[in-house]
N, CA, C and O atoms as CSV, one atom per row, in Angstrom:
chain,resi,resn,atom,element,x,y,z
A,1,MET,N,N,24.298,-4.908,-5.713
A,1,MET,CA,C,23.324,-3.868,-5.937
A,1,MET,C,C,24.163,-2.538,-6.224
A,1,MET,O,O,25.248,-2.314,-5.688
A,2,ALA,N,N,23.584,-1.750,-7.062
A,2,ALA,CA,C,24.215,-0.432,-7.341
A,2,ALA,C,C,23.136,0.627,-7.339
A,2,ALA,O,O,22.010,0.400,-7.780
A,3,LYS,N,N,23.508,1.796,-6.831
A,3,LYS,CA,C,22.545,2.849,-6.751
A,3,LYS,C,C,22.579,3.690,-8.049
A,3,LYS,O,O,23.627,3.921,-8.652
A,4,TYR,N,N,21.400,4.118,-8.425
A,4,TYR,CA,C,21.267,4.942,-9.651
A,4,TYR,C,C,20.312,6.150,-9.308
A,4,TYR,O,O,19.400,6.017,-8.492
A,5,LEU,N,N,20.554,7.291,-9.943
A,5,LEU,CA,C,19.795,8.452,-9.796
A,5,LEU,C,C,18.951,8.605,-11.020
A,5,LEU,O,O,19.494,8.717,-12.118
A,6,LEU,N,N,17.645,8.616,-10.888
A,6,LEU,CA,C,16.712,8.899,-12.067
A,6,LEU,C,C,16.391,10.341,-11.937
A,6,LEU,O,O,15.807,10.747,-10.932
A,7,LEU,N,N,16.752,11.166,-12.934
A,7,LEU,CA,C,16.525,12.597,-12.896
A,7,LEU,C,C,15.363,12.992,-13.811
A,7,LEU,O,O,15.349,12.653,-14.994
A,8,LYS,N,N,14.428,13.684,-13.267
A,8,LYS,CA,C,13.301,14.294,-14.058
A,8,LYS,C,C,13.558,15.749,-14.293
A,8,LYS,O,O,13.968,16.456,-13.373
A,9,HIS,N,N,13.329,16.230,-15.506
A,9,HIS,CA,C,13.630,17.563,-15.861
A,9,HIS,C,C,12.316,18.307,-16.052
A,9,HIS,O,O,11.307,17.718,-16.439
A,10,TYR,N,N,12.341,19.686,-15.761
A,10,TYR,CA,C,11.142,20.481,-15.982
A,10,TYR,C,C,10.695,20.397,-17.363
A,10,TYR,O,O,9.493,20.242,-17.578
A,11,ARG,N,N,11.558,20.485,-18.364
A,11,ARG,CA,C,11.177,20.326,-19.728
A,11,ARG,C,C,11.906,19.089,-20.207
A,11,ARG,O,O,13.055,18.848,-19.835
A,12,ARG,N,N,11.253,18.329,-21.013
A,12,ARG,CA,C,11.805,17.053,-21.446
A,12,ARG,C,C,13.076,17.280,-22.213
A,12,ARG,O,O,13.073,17.917,-23.267
A,13,GLY,N,N,14.135,16.773,-21.702
A,13,GLY,CA,C,15.411,16.777,-22.447
A,13,GLY,C,C,15.489,15.565,-23.321
A,13,GLY,O,O,14.488,14.889,-23.561
A,14,GLY,N,N,16.684,15.288,-23.800
A,14,GLY,CA,C,16.826,14.095,-24.594
A,14,GLY,C,C,16.328,14.304,-26.076
A,14,GLY,O,O,16.067,15.426,-26.511
A,15,PRO,N,N,16.215,13.160,-26.814
A,15,PRO,CA,C,15.715,13.326,-28.145
A,15,PRO,C,C,14.312,13.875,-28.196
A,15,PRO,O,O,13.719,14.093,-27.140
A,16,SER,N,N,13.762,14.104,-29.326
A,16,SER,CA,C,12.450,14.644,-29.475
A,16,SER,C,C,11.370,13.971,-28.735
A,16,SER,O,O,11.357,12.743,-28.648
A,17,PRO,N,N,10.418,14.748,-28.169
A,17,PRO,CA,C,9.298,14.116,-27.461
A,17,PRO,C,C,8.324,13.404,-28.468
A,17,PRO,O,O,8.297,13.673,-29.669
A,18,VAL,N,N,7.561,12.506,-27.882
A,18,VAL,CA,C,6.576,11.850,-28.618
A,18,VAL,C,C,5.418,12.787,-28.944
A,18,VAL,O,O,4.854,13.340,-27.999
A,19,PRO,N,N,5.021,13.012,-30.160
A,19,PRO,CA,C,3.930,13.948,-30.440
A,19,PRO,C,C,2.758,13.816,-29.530
A,19,PRO,O,O,2.324,12.715,-29.192
A,20,GLY,N,N,2.227,15.005,-29.119
A,20,GLY,CA,C,1.011,14.928,-28.247
A,20,GLY,C,C,1.333,14.917,-26.799
A,20,GLY,O,O,0.421,14.951,-25.973
A,21,THR,N,N,2.672,14.869,-26.422
A,21,THR,CA,C,3.092,14.779,-25.042
A,21,THR,C,C,3.816,15.998,-24.550
A,21,THR,O,O,4.325,16.001,-23.429
A,22,GLU,N,N,3.878,17.050,-25.366
A,22,GLU,CA,C,4.659,18.217,-25.088
A,22,GLU,C,C,4.164,19.219,-24.118
A,22,GLU,O,O,4.904,20.109,-23.698
A,23,ALA,N,N,2.890,19.093,-23.739
A,23,ALA,CA,C,2.313,20.080,-22.841
A,23,ALA,C,C,2.944,20.097,-21.454
A,23,ALA,O,O,2.931,19.059,-20.792
A,24,PRO,N,N,3.496,21.210,-20.971
A,24,PRO,CA,C,4.132,21.294,-19.696
A,24,PRO,C,C,3.031,21.104,-18.603
A,24,PRO,O,O,1.843,21.332,-18.831
A,25,MET,N,N,3.508,20.671,-17.403
A,25,MET,CA,C,2.607,20.353,-16.340
A,25,MET,C,C,1.716,21.611,-15.876
A,25,MET,O,O,0.621,21.442,-15.339
A,26,ASP,N,N,2.232,22.813,-16.106
A,26,ASP,CA,C,1.446,23.903,-15.734
A,26,ASP,C,C,0.208,24.205,-16.579
A,26,ASP,O,O,-0.577,25.112,-16.300
A,27,GLU,N,N,0.076,23.356,-17.672
A,27,GLU,CA,C,-1.080,23.352,-18.540
A,27,GLU,C,C,-2.021,22.177,-18.243
A,27,GLU,O,O,-3.073,22.066,-18.871
A,28,TRP,N,N,-1.659,21.293,-17.291
A,28,TRP,CA,C,-2.464,20.170,-17.000
A,28,TRP,C,C,-3.582,20.641,-15.980
A,28,TRP,O,O,-3.483,21.662,-15.301
A,29,THR,N,N,-4.611,19.807,-15.959
A,29,THR,CA,C,-5.663,20.078,-14.914
A,29,THR,C,C,-5.199,19.525,-13.601
A,29,THR,O,O,-4.308,18.677,-13.577
A,30,PRO,N,N,-5.789,19.987,-12.465
A,30,PRO,CA,C,-5.413,19.452,-11.188
A,30,PRO,C,C,-5.609,17.945,-11.187
A,30,PRO,O,O,-4.783,17.266,-10.578
A,31,GLU,N,N,-6.604,17.369,-11.800
A,31,GLU,CA,C,-6.776,15.960,-11.774
A,31,GLU,C,C,-5.678,15.212,-12.495
A,31,GLU,O,O,-5.239,14.156,-12.041
A,32,GLU,N,N,-5.225,15.760,-13.634
A,32,GLU,CA,C,-4.126,15.167,-14.356
A,32,GLU,C,C,-2.858,15.188,-13.527
A,32,GLU,O,O,-2.095,14.222,-13.547
A,33,ILE,N,N,-2.621,16.244,-12.814
A,33,ILE,CA,C,-1.412,16.358,-11.920
A,33,ILE,C,C,-1.512,15.296,-10.852
A,33,ILE,O,O,-0.534,14.617,-10.542
A,34,THR,N,N,-2.688,15.156,-10.294
A,34,THR,CA,C,-2.931,14.183,-9.165
A,34,THR,C,C,-2.722,12.742,-9.737
A,34,THR,O,O,-2.121,11.917,-9.048
A,35,GLU,N,N,-3.169,12.436,-10.891
A,35,GLU,CA,C,-3.000,11.102,-11.504
A,35,GLU,C,C,-1.526,10.847,-11.767
A,35,GLU,O,O,-1.061,9.721,-11.590
A,36,HIS,N,N,-0.776,11.863,-12.186
A,36,HIS,CA,C,0.640,11.697,-12.495
A,36,HIS,C,C,1.428,11.438,-11.223
A,36,HIS,O,O,2.298,10.567,-11.221
A,37,ILE,N,N,1.152,12.183,-10.107
A,37,ILE,CA,C,1.837,11.987,-8.865
A,37,ILE,C,C,1.444,10.687,-8.210
A,37,ILE,O,O,2.293,10.056,-7.580
A,38,ASP,N,N,0.200,10.249,-8.322
A,38,ASP,CA,C,-0.259,9.018,-7.844
A,38,ASP,C,C,0.524,7.838,-8.476
A,38,ASP,O,O,0.986,6.907,-7.817
A,39,TYR,N,N,0.625,7.971,-9.826
A,39,TYR,CA,C,1.423,6.906,-10.575
A,39,TYR,C,C,2.832,6.815,-10.033
A,39,TYR,O,O,3.351,5.719,-9.822
A,40,MET,N,N,3.441,7.933,-9.810
A,40,MET,CA,C,4.854,7.878,-9.313
A,40,MET,C,C,4.921,7.291,-7.955
A,40,MET,O,O,5.867,6.559,-7.664
A,41,ARG,N,N,3.938,7.573,-7.064
A,41,ARG,CA,C,3.873,7.047,-5.701
A,41,ARG,C,C,3.688,5.502,-5.776
A,41,ARG,O,O,4.348,4.749,-5.060
A,42,ARG,N,N,2.765,5.062,-6.669
A,42,ARG,CA,C,2.597,3.592,-6.832
A,42,ARG,C,C,3.815,2.866,-7.332
A,42,ARG,O,O,4.127,1.750,-6.916
A,43,PHE,N,N,4.508,3.547,-8.257
A,43,PHE,CA,C,5.743,3.044,-8.774
A,43,PHE,C,C,6.802,2.920,-7.709
A,43,PHE,O,O,7.504,1.911,-7.657
A,44,ALA,N,N,6.942,3.959,-6.824
A,44,ALA,CA,C,7.864,3.958,-5.701
A,44,ALA,C,C,7.501,2.829,-4.698
A,44,ALA,O,O,8.410,2.170,-4.193
A,45,GLU,N,N,6.266,2.596,-4.409
A,45,GLU,CA,C,5.870,1.577,-3.573
A,45,GLU,C,C,6.169,0.193,-4.159
A,45,GLU,O,O,6.560,-0.704,-3.411
A,46,LYS,N,N,6.002,-0.006,-5.435
A,46,LYS,CA,C,6.378,-1.245,-6.066
A,46,LYS,C,C,7.882,-1.515,-5.953
A,46,LYS,O,O,8.306,-2.636,-5.672
A,47,LEU,N,N,8.676,-0.465,-6.179
A,47,LEU,CA,C,10.140,-0.598,-5.995
A,47,LEU,C,C,10.461,-0.899,-4.557
A,47,LEU,O,O,11.374,-1.685,-4.306
A,48,ALA,N,N,9.750,-0.309,-3.567
A,48,ALA,CA,C,10.006,-0.559,-2.184
A,48,ALA,C,C,9.745,-2.105,-1.849
A,48,ALA,O,O,10.497,-2.766,-1.132
A,49,ARG,N,N,8.655,-2.566,-2.423
A,49,ARG,CA,C,8.318,-4.010,-2.183
A,49,ARG,C,C,9.456,-4.938,-2.702
A,49,ARG,O,O,9.746,-5.992,-2.135
A,50,ASN,N,N,10.068,-4.486,-3.795
A,50,ASN,CA,C,11.235,-5.284,-4.443
A,50,ASN,C,C,12.523,-5.000,-3.727
A,50,ASN,O,O,13.522,-5.650,-4.037
A,51,GLY,N,N,12.579,-4.071,-2.782
A,51,GLY,CA,C,13.806,-3.760,-2.095
A,51,GLY,C,C,14.734,-2.873,-3.022
A,51,GLY,O,O,15.951,-2.859,-2.839
A,52,GLU,N,N,14.171,-2.189,-3.948
A,52,GLU,CA,C,14.928,-1.393,-4.861
A,52,GLU,C,C,14.835,0.107,-4.646
A,52,GLU,O,O,15.654,0.854,-5.180
A,53,PHE,N,N,13.842,0.573,-3.865
A,53,PHE,CA,C,13.624,2.017,-3.622
A,53,PHE,C,C,14.503,2.509,-2.535
A,53,PHE,O,O,14.658,1.847,-1.509
A,54,VAL,N,N,15.101,3.689,-2.735
A,54,VAL,CA,C,15.945,4.369,-1.747
A,54,VAL,C,C,15.259,5.655,-1.300
A,54,VAL,O,O,14.990,5.826,-0.112
A,55,SER,N,N,14.969,6.574,-2.244
A,55,SER,CA,C,14.451,7.893,-1.936
A,55,SER,C,C,13.934,8.557,-3.211
A,55,SER,O,O,14.240,8.152,-4.333
A,56,GLU,N,N,13.134,9.601,-2.978
A,56,GLU,CA,C,12.590,10.386,-4.117
A,56,GLU,C,C,12.214,11.724,-3.619
A,56,GLU,O,O,11.982,11.864,-2.418
A,57,SER,N,N,12.130,12.769,-4.476
A,57,SER,CA,C,11.574,14.064,-4.117
A,57,SER,C,C,11.384,14.913,-5.373
A,57,SER,O,O,12.078,14.770,-6.379
A,58,ALA,N,N,10.460,15.751,-5.257
A,58,ALA,CA,C,10.219,16.768,-6.273
A,58,ALA,C,C,10.944,18.005,-5.803
A,58,ALA,O,O,11.115,18.249,-4.609
A,59,LEU,N,N,11.379,18.802,-6.820
A,59,LEU,CA,C,12.175,19.998,-6.437
A,59,LEU,C,C,11.488,21.219,-7.065
A,59,LEU,O,O,10.922,21.136,-8.154
A,60,SER,N,N,11.552,22.346,-6.357
A,60,SER,CA,C,11.034,23.596,-6.852
A,60,SER,C,C,11.908,24.110,-7.970
A,60,SER,O,O,13.110,23.851,-8.010
A,61,PRO,N,N,11.255,24.880,-8.927
A,61,PRO,CA,C,12.050,25.431,-9.988
A,61,PRO,C,C,12.983,26.651,-9.534
A,61,PRO,O,O,13.879,27.073,-10.266
A,62,GLU,N,N,12.724,27.148,-8.360
A,62,GLU,CA,C,13.516,28.214,-7.879
A,62,GLU,C,C,14.807,27.687,-7.259
A,62,GLU,O,O,14.853,26.554,-6.781
A,63,GLY,N,N,15.835,28.495,-7.269
A,63,GLY,CA,C,17.150,28.081,-6.655
A,63,GLY,C,C,18.008,29.278,-6.528
A,63,GLY,O,O,17.704,30.350,-7.053
A,64,THR,N,N,19.136,29.085,-5.794
A,64,THR,CA,C,20.116,30.147,-5.543
A,64,THR,C,C,21.513,29.520,-5.641
A,64,THR,O,O,21.757,28.431,-5.122
A,65,PHE,N,N,22.398,30.212,-6.300
A,65,PHE,CA,C,23.810,29.831,-6.366
A,65,PHE,C,C,24.549,30.414,-5.145
A,65,PHE,O,O,24.442,31.605,-4.853
A,66,VAL,N,N,25.280,29.572,-4.459
A,66,VAL,CA,C,26.086,30.012,-3.360
A,66,VAL,C,C,27.513,29.434,-3.521
A,66,VAL,O,O,27.648,28.309,-4.001
A,67,ARG,N,N,28.532,30.135,-3.154
A,67,ARG,CA,C,29.889,29.584,-3.302
A,67,ARG,C,C,30.688,30.033,-2.088
A,67,ARG,O,O,30.279,30.988,-1.428
A,68,TYR,N,N,31.795,29.401,-1.763
A,68,TYR,CA,C,32.800,29.823,-0.802
A,68,TYR,C,C,33.588,31.001,-1.416
A,68,TYR,O,O,33.996,30.910,-2.574
A,69,ASP,N,N,33.806,32.067,-0.696
A,69,ASP,CA,C,34.580,33.188,-1.195
A,69,ASP,C,C,35.496,33.742,-0.141
A,69,ASP,O,O,35.624,34.957,0.012
A,70,GLY,N,N,36.150,32.827,0.605
A,70,GLY,CA,C,37.112,33.263,1.630
A,70,GLY,C,C,36.310,33.665,2.841
A,70,GLY,O,O,35.195,33.206,3.090
A,71,ASP,N,N,36.936,34.535,3.567
A,71,ASP,CA,C,36.365,35.098,4.837
A,71,ASP,C,C,35.125,35.962,4.546
A,71,ASP,O,O,35.044,36.599,3.496
A,72,GLY,N,N,34.190,35.978,5.455
A,72,GLY,CA,C,33.010,36.840,5.277
A,72,GLY,C,C,31.915,36.086,4.706
A,72,GLY,O,O,31.958,34.862,4.579
A,73,ARG,N,N,30.873,36.849,4.338
A,73,ARG,CA,C,29.671,36.273,3.772
A,73,ARG,C,C,29.915,35.620,2.392
A,73,ARG,O,O,30.661,36.182,1.590
A,74,PRO,N,N,29.314,34.458,2.093
A,74,PRO,CA,C,29.437,33.826,0.763
A,74,PRO,C,C,28.642,34.666,-0.202
A,74,PRO,O,O,27.577,35.176,0.146
A,75,PRO,N,N,29.156,34.822,-1.441
A,75,PRO,CA,C,28.359,35.425,-2.459
A,75,PRO,C,C,27.115,34.554,-2.824
A,75,PRO,O,O,27.202,33.331,-2.931
A,76,VAL,N,N,26.016,35.208,-3.001
A,76,VAL,CA,C,24.698,34.570,-3.332
A,76,VAL,C,C,24.177,35.240,-4.494
A,76,VAL,O,O,24.222,36.468,-4.565
A,77,THR,N,N,23.665,34.499,-5.452
A,77,THR,CA,C,23.062,35.096,-6.654
A,77,THR,C,C,21.835,34.255,-7.046
A,77,THR,O,O,21.741,33.075,-6.708
A,78,ASP,N,N,20.900,34.892,-7.768
A,78,ASP,CA,C,19.767,34.123,-8.270
A,78,ASP,C,C,20.003,33.771,-9.692
A,78,ASP,O,O,19.036,33.404,-10.358
A,79,GLY,N,N,21.169,33.842,-10.225
A,79,GLY,CA,C,21.474,33.462,-11.539
A,79,GLY,C,C,22.827,33.855,-11.973
A,79,GLY,O,O,23.510,34.447,-11.137
A,80,PRO,N,N,23.306,33.638,-13.083
A,80,PRO,CA,C,22.479,33.018,-14.217
A,80,PRO,C,C,22.419,31.600,-14.010
A,80,PRO,O,O,23.348,30.953,-13.526
A,81,PHE,N,N,21.177,31.057,-14.428
A,81,PHE,CA,C,20.997,29.631,-14.410
A,81,PHE,C,C,21.063,29.058,-15.786
A,81,PHE,O,O,21.016,29.760,-16.796
A,82,ALA,N,N,21.171,27.796,-15.793
A,82,ALA,CA,C,21.106,27.036,-17.088
A,82,ALA,C,C,19.703,27.272,-17.687
A,82,ALA,O,O,18.800,27.705,-16.971
A,83,GLU,N,N,19.514,26.995,-18.978
A,83,GLU,CA,C,18.177,27.156,-19.537
A,83,GLU,C,C,17.199,26.259,-18.711
A,83,GLU,O,O,17.565,25.255,-18.099
A,84,THR,N,N,15.937,26.721,-18.758
A,84,THR,CA,C,14.873,25.999,-17.993
A,84,THR,C,C,14.837,24.530,-18.269
A,84,THR,O,O,14.568,23.741,-17.363
A,85,LYS,N,N,15.112,24.111,-19.556
A,85,LYS,CA,C,15.112,22.720,-19.907
A,85,LYS,C,C,16.096,21.904,-19.118
A,85,LYS,O,O,15.951,20.690,-18.977
A,86,ASP,N,N,17.132,22.604,-18.588
A,86,ASP,CA,C,18.141,21.840,-17.809
A,86,ASP,C,C,17.931,21.714,-16.336
A,86,ASP,O,O,18.671,21.029,-15.629
A,87,LEU,N,N,16.849,22.426,-15.864
A,87,LEU,CA,C,16.561,22.356,-14.394
A,87,LEU,C,C,15.947,21.083,-14.004
A,87,LEU,O,O,15.090,20.534,-14.696
A,88,ILE,N,N,16.395,20.607,-12.874
A,88,ILE,CA,C,15.900,19.279,-12.365
A,88,ILE,C,C,14.567,19.472,-11.641
A,88,ILE,O,O,14.454,20.305,-10.742
A,89,ALA,N,N,13.574,18.705,-12.038
A,89,ALA,CA,C,12.217,18.767,-11.438
A,89,ALA,C,C,12.103,17.897,-10.213
A,89,ALA,O,O,11.397,18.225,-9.259
A,90,GLY,N,N,12.817,16.768,-10.249
A,90,GLY,CA,C,12.785,15.831,-9.133
A,90,GLY,C,C,13.730,14.615,-9.488
A,90,GLY,O,O,14.366,14.540,-10.539
A,91,PHE,N,N,13.742,13.728,-8.536
A,91,PHE,CA,C,14.673,12.668,-8.616
A,91,PHE,C,C,14.140,11.447,-7.837
A,91,PHE,O,O,13.347,11.568,-6.903
A,92,MET,N,N,14.623,10.250,-8.278
A,92,MET,CA,C,14.374,9.065,-7.468
A,92,MET,C,C,15.704,8.316,-7.466
A,92,MET,O,O,16.432,8.245,-8.456
A,93,ILE,N,N,15.970,7.761,-6.278
A,93,ILE,CA,C,17.227,6.983,-6.089
A,93,ILE,C,C,16.804,5.539,-5.966
A,93,ILE,O,O,15.972,5.194,-5.127
A,94,ILE,N,N,17.369,4.711,-6.788
A,94,ILE,CA,C,17.003,3.284,-6.686
A,94,ILE,C,C,18.295,2.504,-6.490
A,94,ILE,O,O,19.375,2.988,-6.830
A,95,ASP,N,N,18.188,1.329,-5.957
A,95,ASP,CA,C,19.337,0.423,-5.695
A,95,ASP,C,C,18.988,-0.933,-6.340
A,95,ASP,O,O,18.246,-1.736,-5.774
A,96,VAL,N,N,19.511,-1.145,-7.463
A,96,VAL,CA,C,19.169,-2.301,-8.307
A,96,VAL,C,C,20.376,-3.165,-8.637
A,96,VAL,O,O,21.527,-2.792,-8.409
A,97,GLU,N,N,20.055,-4.377,-9.202
A,97,GLU,CA,C,21.074,-5.332,-9.461
A,97,GLU,C,C,22.031,-5.011,-10.648
A,97,GLU,O,O,23.176,-5.461,-10.675
A,98,SER,N,N,21.508,-4.198,-11.648
A,98,SER,CA,C,22.264,-3.988,-12.831
A,98,SER,C,C,21.835,-2.586,-13.485
A,98,SER,O,O,20.783,-2.021,-13.186
A,99,GLN,N,N,22.726,-2.109,-14.373
A,99,GLN,CA,C,22.322,-1.004,-15.162
A,99,GLN,C,C,21.116,-1.246,-16.023
A,99,GLN,O,O,20.269,-0.366,-16.178
A,100,GLU,N,N,21.027,-2.440,-16.592
A,100,GLU,CA,C,19.839,-2.828,-17.365
A,100,GLU,C,C,18.572,-2.681,-16.471
A,100,GLU,O,O,17.560,-2.166,-16.948
A,101,ARG,N,N,18.606,-3.105,-15.231
A,101,ARG,CA,C,17.444,-2.950,-14.405
A,101,ARG,C,C,17.108,-1.469,-14.147
A,101,ARG,O,O,15.952,-1.044,-14.135
A,102,ALA,N,N,18.195,-0.723,-13.944
A,102,ALA,CA,C,17.946,0.763,-13.752
A,102,ALA,C,C,17.204,1.362,-15.002
A,102,ALA,O,O,16.302,2.188,-14.859
A,103,TYR,N,N,17.602,0.933,-16.182
A,103,TYR,CA,C,17.043,1.362,-17.461
A,103,TYR,C,C,15.583,0.898,-17.508
A,103,TYR,O,O,14.735,1.668,-17.959
A,104,GLU,N,N,15.259,-0.264,-17.086
A,104,GLU,CA,C,13.919,-0.797,-17.064
A,104,GLU,C,C,13.028,0.001,-16.117
A,104,GLU,O,O,11.878,0.293,-16.443
A,105,ALA,N,N,13.553,0.353,-14.949
A,105,ALA,CA,C,12.800,1.155,-14.018
A,105,ALA,C,C,12.592,2.537,-14.555
A,105,ALA,O,O,11.477,3.050,-14.461
A,106,ALA,N,N,13.562,3.156,-15.098
A,106,ALA,CA,C,13.420,4.429,-15.718
A,106,ALA,C,C,12.386,4.464,-16.827
A,106,ALA,O,O,11.627,5.424,-16.960
A,107,ALA,N,N,12.370,3.430,-17.600
A,107,ALA,CA,C,11.396,3.356,-18.716
A,107,ALA,C,C,10.013,3.209,-18.206
A,107,ALA,O,O,9.088,3.774,-18.789
A,108,GLU,N,N,9.807,2.448,-17.098
A,108,GLU,CA,C,8.426,2.329,-16.477
A,108,GLU,C,C,8.005,3.657,-15.860
A,108,GLU,O,O,6.833,4.031,-15.904
A,109,LEU,N,N,8.965,4.358,-15.289
A,109,LEU,CA,C,8.588,5.760,-14.684
A,109,LEU,C,C,8.259,6.702,-15.775
A,109,LEU,O,O,7.426,7.584,-15.568
A,110,SER,N,N,8.859,6.584,-16.940
A,110,SER,CA,C,8.587,7.542,-18.013
A,110,SER,C,C,7.172,7.396,-18.594
A,110,SER,O,O,6.746,8.255,-19.366
A,111,ALA,N,N,6.423,6.318,-18.239
A,111,ALA,CA,C,5.130,6.098,-18.681
A,111,ALA,C,C,4.067,6.760,-17.791
A,111,ALA,O,O,2.868,6.564,-17.990
A,112,ALA,N,N,4.534,7.558,-16.793
A,112,ALA,CA,C,3.561,8.262,-15.939
A,112,ALA,C,C,2.648,9.038,-16.776
A,112,ALA,O,O,3.085,9.602,-17.780
A,113,PRO,N,N,1.335,9.120,-16.424
A,113,PRO,CA,C,0.383,9.788,-17.180
A,113,PRO,C,C,0.521,11.348,-17.133
A,113,PRO,O,O,0.894,11.913,-16.105
A,114,GLY,N,N,0.221,11.991,-18.228
A,114,GLY,CA,C,0.236,13.449,-18.314
A,114,GLY,C,C,-1.138,13.962,-18.727
A,114,GLY,O,O,-2.170,13.480,-18.260
A,115,GLN,N,N,-1.123,14.973,-19.632
A,115,GLN,CA,C,-2.316,15.612,-20.095
A,115,GLN,C,C,-3.241,14.555,-20.780
A,115,GLN,O,O,-2.756,13.775,-21.599
A,116,GLY,N,N,-4.518,14.520,-20.468
A,116,GLY,CA,C,-5.426,13.590,-21.036
A,116,GLY,C,C,-5.275,12.155,-20.543
A,116,GLY,O,O,-5.885,11.247,-21.107
A,117,GLY,N,N,-4.453,11.925,-19.473
A,117,GLY,CA,C,-4.205,10.651,-19.000
A,117,GLY,C,C,-3.256,9.764,-19.801
A,117,GLY,O,O,-3.017,8.608,-19.452
A,118,ARG,N,N,-2.725,10.327,-20.872
A,118,ARG,CA,C,-1.811,9.574,-21.763
A,118,ARG,C,C,-0.405,9.539,-21.138
A,118,ARG,O,O,0.026,10.480,-20.471
A,119,PRO,N,N,0.268,8.452,-21.373
A,119,PRO,CA,C,1.713,8.453,-20.853
A,119,PRO,C,C,2.585,9.586,-21.483
A,119,PRO,O,O,2.451,9.894,-22.667
A,120,ILE,N,N,3.446,10.170,-20.690
A,120,ILE,CA,C,4.239,11.286,-21.222
A,120,ILE,C,C,5.539,10.866,-21.931
A,120,ILE,O,O,6.222,11.692,-22.536
A,121,TYR,N,N,5.845,9.652,-21.851
A,121,TYR,CA,C,7.037,9.154,-22.505
A,121,TYR,C,C,8.230,10.027,-22.213
A,121,TYR,O,O,8.989,10.340,-23.129
A,122,GLU,N,N,8.418,10.414,-21.039
A,122,GLU,CA,C,9.375,11.399,-20.518
A,122,GLU,C,C,10.785,10.755,-20.664
A,122,GLU,O,O,10.994,9.590,-20.327
A,123,TRP,N,N,11.732,11.564,-21.179
A,123,TRP,CA,C,13.149,11.147,-21.124
A,123,TRP,C,C,13.698,11.373,-19.749
A,123,TRP,O,O,13.664,12.505,-19.265
A,124,LEU,N,N,14.205,10.349,-19.086
A,124,LEU,CA,C,14.744,10.400,-17.803
A,124,LEU,C,C,16.274,10.220,-17.857
A,124,LEU,O,O,16.762,9.355,-18.584
A,125,GLU,N,N,16.989,10.980,-17.142
A,125,GLU,CA,C,18.446,10.882,-17.077
A,125,GLU,C,C,18.775,9.785,-16.004
A,125,GLU,O,O,18.333,9.910,-14.862
A,126,VAL,N,N,19.504,8.771,-16.342
A,126,VAL,CA,C,19.905,7.673,-15.476
A,126,VAL,C,C,21.371,7.814,-15.209
A,126,VAL,O,O,22.190,7.725,-16.123
A,127,ARG,N,N,21.717,8.037,-13.936
A,127,ARG,CA,C,23.154,8.227,-13.550
A,127,ARG,C,C,23.568,7.308,-12.397
A,127,ARG,O,O,22.926,7.309,-11.347
A,128,PRO,N,N,24.571,6.573,-12.572
A,128,PRO,CA,C,24.995,5.760,-11.481
A,128,PRO,C,C,25.700,6.642,-10.412
A,128,PRO,O,O,26.267,7.681,-10.751
A,129,PHE,N,N,25.663,6.237,-9.155
A,129,PHE,CA,C,26.378,6.901,-8.124
A,129,PHE,C,C,27.884,6.645,-8.273
A,129,PHE,O,O,28.281,5.498,-8.480
A,130,LEU,N,N,28.694,7.628,-8.180
A,130,LEU,CA,C,30.129,7.521,-8.381
A,130,LEU,C,C,30.696,6.499,-7.351
A,130,LEU,O,O,31.461,5.617,-7.741
A,131,THR,N,N,30.361,6.594,-6.142
A,131,THR,CA,C,30.976,5.735,-5.125
A,131,THR,C,C,30.624,4.297,-5.452
A,131,THR,O,O,31.442,3.407,-5.220
A,132,GLU,N,N,29.437,4.038,-5.983
A,132,GLU,CA,C,29.092,2.617,-6.397
A,132,GLU,C,C,29.960,2.199,-7.530
A,132,GLU,O,O,30.399,1.049,-7.537
A,133,THR,N,N,30.256,3.057,-8.519
A,133,THR,CA,C,31.073,2.792,-9.661
A,133,THR,C,C,32.530,2.350,-9.144
A,133,THR,O,O,33.124,1.355,-9.559
A,134,LEU,N,N,32.985,3.191,-8.230
A,134,LEU,CA,C,34.347,3.007,-7.714
A,134,LEU,C,C,34.436,1.653,-6.971
A,134,LEU,O,O,35.417,0.927,-7.135
A,135,HIS,N,N,33.431,1.318,-6.167
A,135,HIS,CA,C,33.507,0.088,-5.492
A,135,HIS,C,C,33.462,-1.100,-6.355
A,135,HIS,O,O,34.136,-2.086,-6.057
A,136,THR,N,N,32.668,-1.081,-7.474
A,136,THR,CA,C,32.633,-2.225,-8.459
A,136,THR,C,C,33.877,-2.374,-9.194
A,136,THR,O,O,34.181,-3.462,-9.684
A,137,ALA,N,N,34.663,-1.276,-9.307
A,137,ALA,CA,C,35.901,-1.304,-10.083
A,137,ALA,C,C,37.046,-2.015,-9.306
A,137,ALA,O,O,38.031,-2.462,-9.893
A,138,GLU,N,N,36.877,-2.099,-7.982
A,138,GLU,CA,C,37.936,-2.665,-7.162
A,138,GLU,C,C,38.027,-4.211,-7.273
A,138,GLU,O,O,38.879,-4.827,-6.632
């Protein structure tokens, strides 16, 4: 088994979006948002039944940069941030048999409904955990 991180972005990254799926979530109705979140919950439950689910969470678009700066208070800033399209909206961690299975899971998650109940065909970033990669190389 190998762990993978499925990253959701606030704006769809990757190649061009499917026409008709570009509306951001802040333009959806409350019912459309509920349907989208319910789909993701059902998907996580399905992965859990298969023993493939590890964790998931949605993230706020707000954030703060903090770094070590020697003695004293660390410097804190509210920017500059990457462009909005680069901000992470949420994530899911899965533990699956292969990279191919991670891709299959990401593809199914990308079919979550959006505006009008249509699948959003969202591009998800799929990243293996580094520690898992190192263990398999030994």
